[in-house]
C-alpha positions in Angstrom: 0.1 -0.2 -0.1 1.4 3.2 -0.9 0.7 6.2 1.5 0.7 9.5 0.3 1.1 12.6 2.1 -0.1 16.6 0.5 2.3 19.5 1.9 0.4 22.7 1.0 2.4 25.7 1.4 0.9 28.9 0.9 4.0 31.4 1.0 1.4 34.0 0.0 -2.2 34.2 -1.3 -4.4 35.4 -3.5 -6.7 36.5 -0.8 -5.8 40.7 0.5 -7.8 41.8 3.0 -7.9 46.1 3.8 -7.0 47.2 6.6 -5.2 51.4 5.6 -3.3 49.5 2.9 -3.9 46.0 0.7 -1.9 43.0 2.2 -0.8 39.8 1.6 -0.9 36.7 4.2 2.9 34.6 4.0 2.3 31.4 6.1 2.7 28.0 5.5 -0.4 25.6 5.8 0.5 21.8 7.0 -3.0 20.8 6.4 -4.9 19.0 9.6 -3.2 19.2 12.1 -5.0 17.6 15.3 -1.7 18.4 17.6 -2.6 21.8 17.3 -1.1 23.2 20.7 2.0 22.1 20.0 1.7 23.4 16.1 4.0 26.2 16.9 6.8 23.8 18.6 7.6 22.7 14.6 10.1 24.0 12.6 9.8 24.9 9.0 12.7 22.5 8.4 10.9 19.3 10.2 8.2 19.7 8.3 10.4 19.7 5.5 12.4 17.2 6.5 15.0 16.2 4.1 12.9 18.5 1.2 15.3 21.3 1.6 14.3 22.9 -1.5 10.1 23.2 -0.1 9.5 27.1 0.9 8.4 27.4 4.5 7.5 30.5 6.1 6.3 30.6 10.2 4.0 30.9 11.0 3.0 27.4 10.4 -1.5 27.1 9.9 -3.4 23.9 10.6 -6.7 23.4 10.0 -9.2 20.3 12.0 -10.1 19.3 7.3 -9.3 19.1 4.1 -10.9 22.2 4.4 -8.5 26.1 3.6 -7.5 28.0 6.3 -9.9 30.6 7.3 -7.5 34.1 6.3 -11.2 36.2 8.1 -10.5 34.4 11.1 -6.7 34.7 11.1 -7.2 38.6 10.4 -9.4 39.5 13.0 -6.8 37.5 15.3 -4.1 39.7 14.9 -4.8 42.4 13.1 -2.9 44.5 16.2 0.3 43.2 14.5 -0.6 42.2 10.5 3.3 41.7 9.6 3.3 38.2 12.1 1.3 36.7 9.0 1.4 39.0 6.5 3.2 41.5 3.9 1.3 45.0 3.0 1.8 45.0 -0.9 3.2 47.6 -3.1 3.6 49.1 -6.7 4.6 46.0 -8.8 4.3 43.0 -6.6 1.3 40.6 -6.7 0.6 37.5 -4.1 0.7 34.4 -5.5 -0.1 31.0 -3.9 2.2 28.3 -4.3 1.2 25.0 -3.4 3.8 21.4 -3.1 2.7 17.7 -3.2 4.2 15.4 -3.2 4.5 11.4 -2.5 6.5 10.4 0.7 5.2 6.8 0.4 8.3 3.6 0.3 
């Protein structure tokens, strides 16, 4: 039986939310992860293991199911420190979404 493992990385999400200026989200989404109390201790090196060419950006975000992260909730919880998970849009730049899927089966 082949085991499939999917790692989703959202480096800069296509969603823009506006405070005073438009922002792009910048975080790594690892998909479903049940043990969320220990997620703060995870590092990009632990997630990528030997796949060092895969981009990773803290904070690391997980969901309860296969649904995408709730960016509205992220914004509301961290709007006083938006640079924790995002960056302001600047002229000539765009928000992009990067997804990497791989088979880590044996």
